C-alpha positions, 0 to 999 in steps of 0.5 A: 428524447430517444437517441439514434441507435448505432448500427453496431448496438445489438440490443434486444428489440424491446430495448431503447437508447436515450441520453441520461438526461432524459431518464434522470434528472442531473443535479436536481434542486429540492425545496429548502423552503419546506425544511426547518433549520433544527431538522437533523438530516443525513451528511455524506462526505466523500470518504463516506462513499465506498470506491467501486462497491456502492457502499454509502454511510448516511449516518452522520448527522447535521442540522439543516441550518449547517448544511443548507448553503454550500453543500450538494442536496439529495433525496432517497433513491438518488444516485451519487456520482463522484465527479472529481478525480481520482474519486470518479475513476475509483468508482465512488458512486451509490445509490442513497438510502435510509436518509435521516428525515428523508433528506441528505447533504454532502460534498459538492464533488457529487453529481446527483442522478434522480431516476425518472419513473420507470428507471430503477435506481440500482440499474442506473447506479450499475451502469454509471459505476461500470469501468467503461462508463468511467473510463469514457468519463475520464477522457471528458474531464476538464479543469487543471491537473489533480482537480479535473472534473466530469462536467455535468453536460457529458453526463446529461448527453451520455447514452443510456440503454433502457431495458424494460422496467421488469427486466431492469429488476431482473438484471439488477437482481442478477448482477447483485447475486453474481457479485455477491458470489464474487465478493464472497470468493474475493473475501476468501482469497483476502483471508489467504492472503492474511494467512500468508502474511501471518505465515511469513512472520511465523517463518521469520519468527522461527528462524531467529529463534532457531526453531527453523534449524533445530534438526540441522543443529542436532546433526551438526554439533561441531560448528563454531559457536557464535560467541567465538564468531563474535570475539573474532569479529570484535578482535578484527574490529579492534585491529582495524581501528588500531591500524587506522590510529596508527596511520593517523599518527604516522600521517602527522609524523608521530610514533607511539612511545607505548600502548597507552594510545590503545586505551582510547579504543571504545569497546562496543556496548554489550547488549542489555540481556534483561528480558531478552529470551533465551537462545538456541545452543551455540547462538549469542546475543549481540547488538547492531553495533557489533556486527558491522559498520552503521551509517546514516546517509544524507542528502546532497544539495539539490541546488548542485545540478552537478550532483544529480543525473548520474548512475549511482542509485540514491536510496530513500524509504520508498525504494525499500519497497523492493525488500530483498532486492534493492537495485533501483531508485527514483533518483541517481547521483553522479560520482561527485554527488555520491561523495556528498552522500555516503556510498554503501556496498552491495549486501548492505542492510538499510532501515528506515529510522524516521516517520510512518515507515520507520523499521522498513528494511531493504537489502541493497544488491548494488552499490549506492547511496542513502538519504538521512532517513536511513540507518545502514548496516555494513556487515563484514561479509567474512564472519557474517552472512548478510542475507541473514542480517536482513531477515533478522532485521525484518523479523516481528522481534527486531521490528518490535525493538525498533518501535519500542526504542523510537523516541517521538515528538511529532514523528517517531525516530531511532537515531544512529546510537539507539539503532546501534544499541538494538539486540539481535540474535546471532547463530554460528556462521554456517547456520546463518546460511542454512537459515537463509536457505530455509527462509528463501524456500518458504518465502518462495512458496508464499510469494507463488501462492501470493501471486496466484491469489493476486491473479485470482482477485484480478480476474474477479475484477475483470469478471465483474466488468464482464457481467456489467457488459452483458447486463447492458447489452441485453444478454445477462437475462432473458427477455420476457414477452409480457414486459412492456417495451422500454419505449413506453417508459420515454412517453 
């Protein structure tokens, strides 16, 4: 049946509009009685269909006896349409081809559209996979949240613009020609992004190896070397410990009789230099423990409502996605809640210590708290440039050290003591600031190019939809007077 044309549908005169159920069978059945149980057939799971690219993998094999019940059946040339969220919104649709022995079975979350005579399967695929159609379909989904599906009734009653058969083929050819060009351009853009990522790693590697500031060092030979800096850090650390110990004794009403109590002080373990690369002049190897206070956070009881809902951010590994400028969190604590966690000052370096995101690093720009999945280094800013430590921690060298030293059962873990023992390169203080300036300059350029590339990729996506819009409004290719009108296809 031909659907009524909307007055605003300015289609070519030889086109028609029909409901999809009039140009395709929706979820048709096949005659299973003619298929032998031992016949090998194609099996298509949901992951076997690409998102918004029409790719389908039909190479997985199963005997018919295993799939004849409880699976969706389809034939060569059918169009698969993912009906469940979020697969439908992501564009998991494809035209079936090259089936093993001509039969296919797969996920029950597919609608099957079998084009009738006079309808090109690719033409139908491009229409139902378009963003416009998917957005409209999303508004008609039914079911519970997370399990919503496009009902077959919506598919059947959806309007479909029918071009003459020869024009359908010309439209498909033009779509695929233009899409092929765009795909090539997008692939090139993605290669640019991959190269930028490699360049970023190269910049960080050069920075922590001293190569980024090689010329600066030659012009600044009178800078205090890092070994002297480290001695002052360790002396200050011991002084701080002694002051705290004296305060403890005073609180207990005791006075030290001699200096024997000072022997209780534990010197930081020196880094194991075995296998470590040679450093630039003026640099020194340290371990994380020597460079500041290391804390591991905790999660306050979620049963205590008074702990949550304040204005103190509670950082978790997901917040570290903000990278160099961690300022916000999904959860905030009250002052009472923060006392149960661990307050960290601005310019602290947070490192994920467990799970799939182990080694992810974030730099806090505000006061906050952390959960137990993060080890945090709080450096003494009088002697160390916090930003340099952040970049050192995101360098390929340091990440590899985390992975190499992580213990693993079901999840990789690097506990506080192992984290504290990790080696790290320390340049002179002044050079740390120069390194950060150079890194920020380079990364700023990388970020600008990355943003421009992302904009171009996004534009390519919009252009694809614009091409499809033109295609199904009769404006992508010219009409040919010798084509039989679409009305004849519906007789």
